[in-house]
C-alpha positions in Angstrom: -31.4 -10.0 -18.5 -28.9 -7.6 -17.2 -25.4 -8.3 -15.7 -24.8 -7.1 -12.1 -21.4 -6.9 -10.4 -21.4 -7.9 -6.7 -19.0 -6.4 -4.1 -18.9 -7.7 -0.6 -17.5 -6.8 2.8 -16.7 -9.7 5.0 -15.8 -7.9 8.3 -16.4 -4.4 9.6 -13.6 -2.0 8.6 -12.4 -4.1 5.7 -12.5 -2.9 2.1 -15.2 -4.0 -0.3 -14.0 -6.8 -2.6 -15.4 -7.9 -5.9 -17.2 -11.1 -5.3 -18.5 -11.9 -8.8 -21.4 -11.2 -11.0 -24.9 -12.4 -11.8 -27.7 -12.0 -14.3 -31.1 -10.8 -13.3 -34.1 -9.3 -15.1 -34.4 -6.3 -12.7 -32.8 -4.6 -9.7 -35.1 -6.2 -7.1 -34.3 -9.8 -8.2 -30.6 -8.8 -8.5 -30.6 -7.8 -4.8 -32.4 -11.1 -3.9 -30.0 -13.2 -5.9 -27.0 -11.4 -4.5 -28.2 -12.0 -1.0 -28.8 -15.7 -1.7 -25.5 -16.3 -3.6 -23.1 -14.1 -1.5 -24.5 -13.8 2.0 -26.6 -16.9 2.6 -24.0 -18.4 5.0 -23.2 -15.2 6.8 -19.9 -14.6 5.0 -20.7 -11.0 4.2 -21.9 -8.1 6.3 -22.5 -5.7 3.4 -23.2 -6.1 -0.3 -23.1 -3.7 -3.2 -25.1 -4.7 -6.3 -24.2 -2.6 -9.3 -25.5 -2.9 -12.8 -22.5 -3.5 -15.1 -23.8 -0.9 -17.6 -23.4 1.9 -15.0 -19.7 1.2 -14.3 -17.6 3.8 -16.1 -14.2 2.8 -17.5 -11.2 5.1 -18.0 -8.7 3.8 -20.6 -7.1 7.0 -21.8 -3.5 6.9 -20.7 -3.3 10.7 -20.5 -6.1 10.7 -17.9 -4.5 7.9 -15.9 -1.1 9.6 -15.8 -0.6 12.0 -12.8 -0.6 15.7 -13.9 2.6 16.5 -12.0 5.8 14.5 -11.3 5.4 13.3 -7.8 8.1 10.7 -7.7 9.2 11.9 -4.3 6.1 10.3 -2.9 7.1 6.9 -4.2 9.5 5.0 -1.8 11.5 3.8 -4.8 12.4 7.4 -5.5 14.4 7.6 -2.4 17.9 6.2 -2.3 17.7 4.8 1.2 20.6 2.3 0.8 23.0 5.1 -0.3 21.9 7.2 2.6 22.3 4.4 5.1 25.8 3.6 3.7 26.8 7.3 4.1 25.5 7.4 7.7 27.4 4.2 8.5 30.6 5.7 7.0 30.2 8.8 9.2 29.6 6.7 12.3 32.7 4.6 11.6 34.8 7.7 10.9 33.7 9.3 14.2 34.4 6.1 16.1 37.8 5.8 14.6 38.5 9.5 15.5 37.5 8.9 19.1 39.6 5.8 19.3 42.6 7.6 17.9 42.1 10.5 20.4 41.9 8.0 23.2 45.1 6.2 22.0 46.9 9.6 21.7 45.7 10.6 25.2 46.8 7.3 26.6 50.2 7.5 24.8 50.7 11.0 26.2 49.9 9.9 29.7 52.2 6.8 29.6 54.9 8.8 27.7 55.0 11.3 30.5 55.9 8.7 33.2 
């Protein structure tokens, strides 16, 4: 008996999801069992039946680590809150400058009368 891992797709366009596993003596029976267990009620439109022995595993941390530092691609690498605060400060300063210019212009006009 060999262990098979089953992956299923429930709707077109969705990713395949691991559904479970089963034991079967050969590939033909594994396909039949998978169809009966994971698609009998029409809940799947596609099944992948993979012998567990053929699945390769990578556990070496050096292989799993990216070769280059690409932290700029990770949203956490950006300091968006600091950038937003700086933008808000600039907008406030510009608004205060415009208001001061208006007050000064209004004071000059009323002071001339």
